[in-house]
C-alpha positions in Angstrom: 95.6 87.2 161.0 97.8 84.0 161.2 97.2 81.1 159.3 96.4 77.9 161.2 98.4 75.5 162.5 100.8 77.7 162.8 102.0 78.0 159.5 103.3 81.8 158.8 104.9 81.0 155.2 101.1 80.8 153.9 99.1 83.4 152.9 95.7 83.6 155.5 92.8 83.5 153.9 90.7 86.3 153.1 88.1 85.3 155.2 87.6 88.2 157.6 88.7 91.4 155.3 84.7 91.7 154.6 83.5 91.4 158.0 82.4 94.8 158.6 79.7 94.2 155.9 76.5 92.7 158.0 76.0 89.2 156.0 73.0 87.9 157.9 70.3 90.0 155.6 72.2 88.4 152.5 72.2 85.2 154.3 68.3 85.3 155.3 67.2 86.4 151.6 69.5 83.4 150.4 67.2 80.9 152.6 63.9 82.8 151.7 64.5 82.8 148.3 65.9 79.1 148.2 62.8 77.5 149.8 60.0 80.0 147.9 61.5 78.7 144.5 61.6 75.0 145.3 58.0 74.8 147.7 56.2 75.2 144.5 58.5 72.9 141.9 58.5 70.1 144.3 56.0 68.1 143.0 56.9 68.6 139.0 56.5 64.8 137.6 59.6 62.8 137.7 61.5 63.3 134.0 63.3 60.5 131.9 66.6 60.3 133.8 64.8 61.2 137.4 63.0 58.1 136.7 65.9 55.6 135.6 67.6 56.3 139.2 64.0 56.2 140.7 63.8 52.9 139.6 67.3 51.2 139.9 67.4 52.5 143.3 63.7 50.9 143.8 65.6 47.7 142.2 68.4 47.9 144.6 66.1 47.5 147.6 65.1 44.6 145.9 68.2 43.1 145.2 69.2 44.2 142.1 72.8 45.5 141.1 73.0 48.2 138.6 74.3 47.5 135.5 74.3 43.6 135.7 70.3 43.8 136.0 69.4 46.9 134.7 71.6 48.7 132.1 72.5 52.4 133.0 75.4 54.7 131.9 75.3 56.9 134.5 78.0 56.2 138.2 76.6 54.7 140.7 76.7 57.7 143.2 73.0 59.1 141.9 71.7 55.4 143.0 72.6 56.2 146.2 71.8 59.4 146.2 67.7 58.0 145.2 68.1 54.8 148.0 66.9 57.2 150.9 63.9 58.7 149.6 63.0 55.7 148.1 63.4 53.7 150.7 61.5 55.7 153.5 58.7 57.7 151.0 58.4 54.8 148.3 57.1 56.3 145.0 56.8 59.9 146.4 57.8 62.7 143.8 57.9 65.4 146.6 60.1 63.2 148.6 62.9 62.6 145.9 63.2 66.6 145.0 63.3 67.6 148.9 66.5 65.2 148.9 67.7 67.2 146.4 66.8 70.5 147.6 68.4 69.1 150.7 71.7 68.5 149.0 71.6 72.1 147.4 71.1 73.5 150.6 74.7 71.6 151.8 76.4 72.5 148.7 75.5 75.9 149.4 76.8 75.4 153.1 80.2 74.5 151.0 80.1 77.5 148.8 80.4 79.6 151.8 83.3 78.1 153.0 84.8 78.8 149.3 83.7 82.1 149.2 85.3 82.7 152.5 88.8 81.5 151.2 89.4 83.0 147.9 87.1 86.3 149.0 85.4 87.5 152.3 82.3 86.5 154.2 80.5 88.9 152.6 81.4 87.8 149.1 80.6 83.9 150.7 77.0 85.2 151.5 75.9 87.0 148.3 77.5 83.9 146.7 74.9 81.7 148.3 71.9 83.9 147.3 73.0 83.5 143.6 73.4 79.7 143.6 69.9 79.4 145.8 68.6 81.0 142.6 70.3 79.6 139.4 70.1 76.0 140.8 66.1 76.1 140.3 66.6 78.2 136.9 64.2 76.3 134.9 66.1 76.9 131.6 68.6 74.5 133.2 66.2 72.1 133.9 67.2 72.5 137.4 64.2 71.5 139.2 65.0 67.8 138.0 66.9 66.1 141.0 69.5 65.0 138.3 73.3 64.2 138.6 74.6 67.4 137.9 72.8 68.6 141.2 74.1 65.7 143.4 78.1 66.1 141.7 78.0 69.6 143.3 78.4 69.1 146.6 81.7 66.8 146.8 83.3 69.0 143.6 82.3 72.4 145.9 83.8 70.4 149.0 86.8 69.6 147.3 87.7 73.0 146.0 86.9 74.1 149.8 89.3 71.6 151.3 91.8 72.4 148.6 92.1 75.6 149.7 92.3 74.5 153.3 95.0 72.2 152.9 97.2 74.7 150.9 97.1 76.9 154.8 97.6 73.7 156.9 100.0 71.2 157.7 97.5 68.9 158.4 97.4 65.9 155.6 93.6 64.8 156.3 92.3 68.1 154.1 94.1 66.7 151.1 92.6 63.3 151.9 89.2 64.9 152.1 89.8 66.5 148.7 90.7 63.4 147.3 88.1 61.5 148.6 85.2 64.8 147.3 86.8 64.8 144.0 86.6 61.0 143.3 83.1 60.5 144.8 81.8 64.1 142.4 83.1 61.5 139.4 81.0 58.8 140.8 77.8 61.2 140.3 79.2 62.1 136.8 82.1 61.1 134.9 82.6 65.0 133.7 83.6 66.3 137.1 87.1 64.4 136.1 88.0 68.3 134.8 87.3 69.4 138.2 90.8 67.6 139.1 92.9 69.5 136.6 91.6 72.9 138.3 92.1 71.5 141.9 95.7 71.0 140.7 96.0 74.7 139.6 94.5 75.5 142.3 96.9 74.2 144.8 99.9 75.3 142.6 98.3 79.5 142.6 98.1 79.1 146.4 101.3 78.0 146.8 103.5 80.5 144.9 105.2 81.6 147.3 108.8 80.1 148.0 107.9 79.2 151.5 106.2 75.8 150.3 108.7 73.2 149.9 109.1 70.5 147.2 108.7 67.4 150.3 105.3 69.5 151.3 103.9 69.2 148.0 104.5 65.5 147.5 103.0 65.1 150.9 100.0 66.4 149.9 99.7 65.0 146.2 100.3 61.6 147.8 97.3 62.4 150.2 95.2 63.5 147.6 95.7 60.6 145.5 94.8 58.3 148.7 92.1 60.0 148.8 90.8 59.1 145.7 92.0 55.6 146.0 89.7 55.4 149.4 86.8 56.8 147.6 87.4 54.5 144.1 88.2 51.2 145.7 84.8 50.4 147.5 82.9 51.3 144.3 84.6 49.1 142.4 85.2 46.0 144.8 81.5 45.6 144.9 80.7 45.4 141.7 83.6 42.5 141.4 82.0 40.9 144.7 78.8 41.0 143.1 79.7 39.9 139.1 79.2 43.1 137.5 82.4 44.5 137.0 82.2 43.8 133.6 78.7 45.1 132.7 79.9 48.3 134.7 82.7 49.1 132.8 80.6 48.7 129.4 77.7 50.7 130.7 79.5 53.5 132.6 82.7 53.8 130.6 82.5 51.9 127.0 79.1 53.1 126.1 80.1 56.6 127.2 83.0 56.7 125.1 81.0 56.1 122.5 77.6 58.1 123.3 80.2 61.3 123.8 81.9 61.1 120.5 78.6 60.7 118.6 78.1 64.5 117.6 80.1 66.2 115.4 81.6 69.8 116.9 79.5 72.1 113.8 76.4 70.2 115.5 77.5 71.1 118.9 78.2 74.6 118.4 74.8 74.8 116.8 73.1 72.7 120.1 75.4 75.6 122.8 73.8 78.2 120.8 70.5 77.2 121.3 70.9 76.5 124.9 72.4 79.9 125.8 69.1 81.4 123.9 67.1 79.7 126.0 69.5 80.7 129.2 69.3 84.1 128.5 66.6 85.8 129.6 66.7 84.4 133.3 70.8 84.1 133.9 71.8 87.8 132.3 72.0 89.4 135.4 74.2 86.6 136.7 76.5 86.3 132.9 76.9 90.4 134.0 77.8 90.3 137.5 80.2 87.0 137.0 81.7 89.1 134.0 82.5 92.3 136.0 84.9 89.8 138.5 86.4 88.1 135.7 87.7 90.7 133.7 89.2 93.0 136.4 92.7 91.9 136.7 93.6 94.8 139.3 96.2 93.9 141.2 93.6 94.1 144.3 91.4 91.6 142.6 93.2 89.4 140.3 93.5 86.7 143.1 89.7 86.4 142.6 89.2 87.1 139.1 91.9 83.7 138.5 90.4 81.7 141.2 87.0 82.1 139.4 88.3 82.3 135.9 90.0 78.8 136.2 86.8 77.0 137.9 84.5 78.3 135.5 86.7 76.9 132.5 87.3 74.2 134.3 83.5 73.1 134.3 82.7 74.8 131.2 85.1 72.0 129.8 82.9 69.6 131.8 79.4 70.8 130.1 81.3 70.3 126.7 82.3 66.9 126.7 80.3 65.3 124.0 79.1 68.5 122.3 75.6 67.8 123.5 75.1 70.9 125.5 71.9 69.8 127.2 70.2 72.2 129.4 70.9 70.5 132.6 74.6 70.0 131.6 74.9 73.7 132.4 74.5 73.4 136.0 78.0 72.4 136.5 78.4 76.1 136.5 76.6 77.1 139.3 79.6 77.4 141.6 82.1 79.2 139.3 79.2 81.4 138.3 77.4 82.0 142.0 81.2 82.7 143.4 81.9 85.3 140.6 78.8 86.9 141.2 78.7 87.0 144.8 82.2 88.7 144.5 81.0 91.7 142.4 77.6 91.9 144.4 80.3 92.4 147.3 82.0 95.0 145.8 79.3 96.7 144.5 77.7 97.0 148.0 81.3 97.8 149.8 81.5 101.0 147.6 82.0 103.8 150.3 78.5 105.5 150.6 76.2 106.5 152.9 75.0 102.8 154.7 71.4 103.5 153.1 72.9 103.8 149.7 75.0 100.5 150.3 71.5 98.5 151.4 69.6 99.9 148.5 72.9 98.6 146.0 72.2 95.7 147.5 68.6 95.0 147.3 69.0 96.0 143.6 71.4 93.6 143.0 69.5 90.9 144.7 66.0 92.0 143.4 67.7 91.5 139.4 69.2 88.1 140.6 65.9 86.3 141.4 63.7 88.6 139.4 65.0 87.8 136.1 63.7 84.7 136.2 60.8 84.8 137.9 59.7 87.6 135.3 61.1 85.5 132.3 59.7 82.0 133.8 56.7 83.7 135.8 54.0 80.7 133.8 56.4 78.2 134.9 56.9 79.3 138.8 53.0 80.6 139.1 51.8 77.9 137.7 49.0 76.2 140.1 49.8 72.4 139.7 52.8 70.7 139.3 51.1 69.1 136.2 50.9 72.5 134.3 54.6 73.4 135.4 55.8 70.0 133.8 53.8 71.1 130.4 55.5 74.6 130.9 59.0 73.0 131.6 58.7 69.9 129.2 56.1 70.9 126.4 54.2 67.5 125.2 56.5 65.3 126.7 54.7 62.4 128.3 56.0 63.2 131.9 52.4 65.0 132.9 50.8 61.8 132.6 53.1 59.9 134.5 50.6 59.2 137.6 47.8 58.0 134.8 50.1 55.9 133.5 51.2 54.3 136.1 48.0 53.6 137.0 47.3 52.1 134.0 49.9 50.0 134.3 49.3 49.0 137.8 46.0 48.3 137.0 46.2 46.0 134.1 49.2 43.6 136.0 50.1 42.2 139.2 53.3 43.1 141.4 55.2 39.7 139.8 54.1 40.6 136.3 56.7 42.2 133.7 56.4 45.7 132.2 57.8 46.3 128.7 58.4 50.5 128.0 59.4 50.7 124.1 61.0 53.5 124.5 62.6 55.5 127.4 60.4 56.2 130.3 61.7 54.3 133.3 59.6 56.4 135.4 56.5 54.5 134.4 57.8 51.3 136.3 59.2 53.5 139.0 55.7 54.7 139.7 53.7 51.5 138.9 56.4 49.3 141.1 56.6 47.1 138.2 59.9 45.4 136.9 61.2 45.9 133.3 61.2 42.9 130.8 64.1 44.1 130.2 67.5 45.3 131.4 67.4 48.0 128.9 65.2 50.6 130.8 66.0 53.5 128.4 66.0 52.7 124.6 68.9 55.5 123.8 71.9 52.4 123.5 69.5 50.8 121.1 67.9 53.4 118.8 70.8 55.8 118.3 72.3 54.1 115.5 75.5 53.6 117.6 77.9 50.9 117.6 77.1 47.4 119.2 73.4 48.6 118.6 72.2 45.2 117.1 74.1 43.1 119.6 72.1 45.0 122.1 68.7 45.0 120.4 69.4 41.0 120.3 69.9 40.9 123.4 66.9 42.8 124.3 64.6 41.0 122.4 66.2 37.7 124.1 64.9 39.0 127.5 61.5 40.4 126.1 61.0 36.4 124.8 62.5 34.9 128.0 59.9 37.1 129.9 56.7 38.3 128.2 55.9 41.5 129.7 51.6 41.7 130.7 52.2 44.8 129.5 53.4 47.1 127.6 53.6 50.8 126.6 54.4 51.4 123.0 55.8 54.9 122.0 56.4 56.8 119.1 57.7 59.7 120.8 61.1 61.1 118.9 62.2 62.4 122.2 61.6 58.9 123.9 63.3 57.1 121.3 66.2 59.2 119.4 65.8 56.9 116.4 68.3 57.9 113.3 67.9 57.8 110.0 70.8 54.7 110.4 68.9 52.8 112.9 68.6 49.1 113.0 65.1 48.4 112.9 65.0 44.9 114.0 63.9 45.1 117.5 61.3 47.5 116.6 59.5 45.2 113.8 60.2 42.2 116.5 58.3 43.6 119.1 55.7 45.1 116.8 55.0 42.1 115.2 54.6 40.5 118.6 52.2 43.1 119.7 49.6 42.5 116.7 49.6 38.8 117.6 49.3 38.9 121.2 48.3 42.1 122.7 45.2 44.4 123.2 45.3 48.2 123.5 43.6 49.4 126.7 44.8 53.4 126.8 46.6 56.0 124.2 47.7 59.2 124.2 46.0 61.9 122.2 47.7 64.9 121.1 45.1 66.9 119.3 45.4 71.1 118.4 48.2 71.3 121.0 46.3 69.9 123.8 46.8 66.3 125.6 44.4 63.5 126.1 44.7 60.8 128.2 41.8 57.8 126.3 41.2 55.1 128.9 38.4 53.5 127.1 39.4 50.3 125.2 37.7 50.7 122.0 38.2 54.6 121.9 42.1 54.4 122.2 42.0 51.6 119.8 39.8 53.7 117.1 42.2 56.5 117.7 45.5 54.8 117.2 44.3 52.6 114.0 43.2 56.3 112.6 45.3 59.0 113.8 48.6 59.6 112.2 51.4 58.8 114.4 52.8 61.9 113.9 52.6 65.0 112.5 49.5 67.1 111.4 47.6 68.6 113.9 45.9 65.5 115.6 48.5 62.1 116.7 48.4 59.6 118.7 52.0 58.4 119.7 51.4 56.7 122.7 49.3 53.1 124.0 49.1 50.7 126.4 48.6 47.3 125.6 48.2 44.3 127.4 48.1 40.5 126.7 44.9 39.3 125.1 
């Protein structure tokens, strides 16, 4: 097989060496599994991160500018990804999730292209099947339409374009790779570790003497040009809208502070706990991936090197900040799927009778898909999105999103401001109400970070200037992340305001591990006044208040 564009000095891809193995049964199984595992999860309630993206997209459609009008530490790509489903379907949770599923399907297609370049068609097809399973993995919280899911498409495309560019004289591949790499960073900053992998990948593919220095330089300039082409419009937009300063403060300055707030020893403990949660559903993928990563025989060395370098670059991205939150691990999905796919293709290519190869393939597929289904059977076979939300997020208030949003809508007018004292922006989105402060997540105000008191004063000034008609007060630790060193100015100032000017109309009661939503004002007030805020078998940790 000759290299494209007549360039015979570079190795042709491994693309069709696995053509003897039928791939359509594998791809059909991948499509079936992809849809089966997602149809049942599309109605899961929005969690906090999804809520912030959806709310910002909603406010963008109303004319607001991210960062200037709404504080958020994520780059703007995810807000744009949410614009289409929010614009077309309003507050539909299913529309948001199906938009993410469609995005993941495109990512699987791009991964197939990478698999063909690195190994062969059979390995690429198996990689798609593994990817279809692990990108909905409950222990990764992969059912949520989070930044990591959207980051994967441009990230995988950048790898594919580099592989194609290494065997072509067309610079468009390198320009496309630069655009894709920068776009991945616009979804989440940690995608920058992928750029280092792209450089190593190009050097690995260009290790033949036939690649001259001039060609390398031209490719590097084209790649850098693609990155600039993807960066300039974003920076220009915020500069023209008077939001460049807030953009830099939120996306870069605050993120550096946030990412350096966890000690290494604490991070190691968080990593261990995350891996323990993942083991039940992902051990077959880990085992298959390891089989490829440790196979450095001469015939398999190239595939192992690419997979290992990609995995290490992705692991570096997961590790930034040492938080090791469950959904961060989604960044590992493409290299893990590719490595596991290569292992499956080798397993099913063992010389034997066709019936034996079919049996091995069936066993591999059942192992990859069956482990998460068995481990998370209570989640996947729950009868409603509310049950799945409780199974996935425990006693977090997400299962009450609809009820809380309904109360907010009933107690306010469309132009009224609402204050969520905590980090539950999904309520603002579903109630279609505007926040009384640009801090829709209270983490920058409550985590004991530098500039915390300045931000608290800024938030209270906004609240005082735009008195909310409705307030949702939370005493949920995961909604506030208050630390012993947290300044209590905002907590006390807002608390005093509520005692003076507001009355309780609803409350969340947790009694013996069962969550109830009290909508009778008298019952809710009595529960708040008598039940403890935390600890004990019965607590009331959320109340909805309106102006007297």
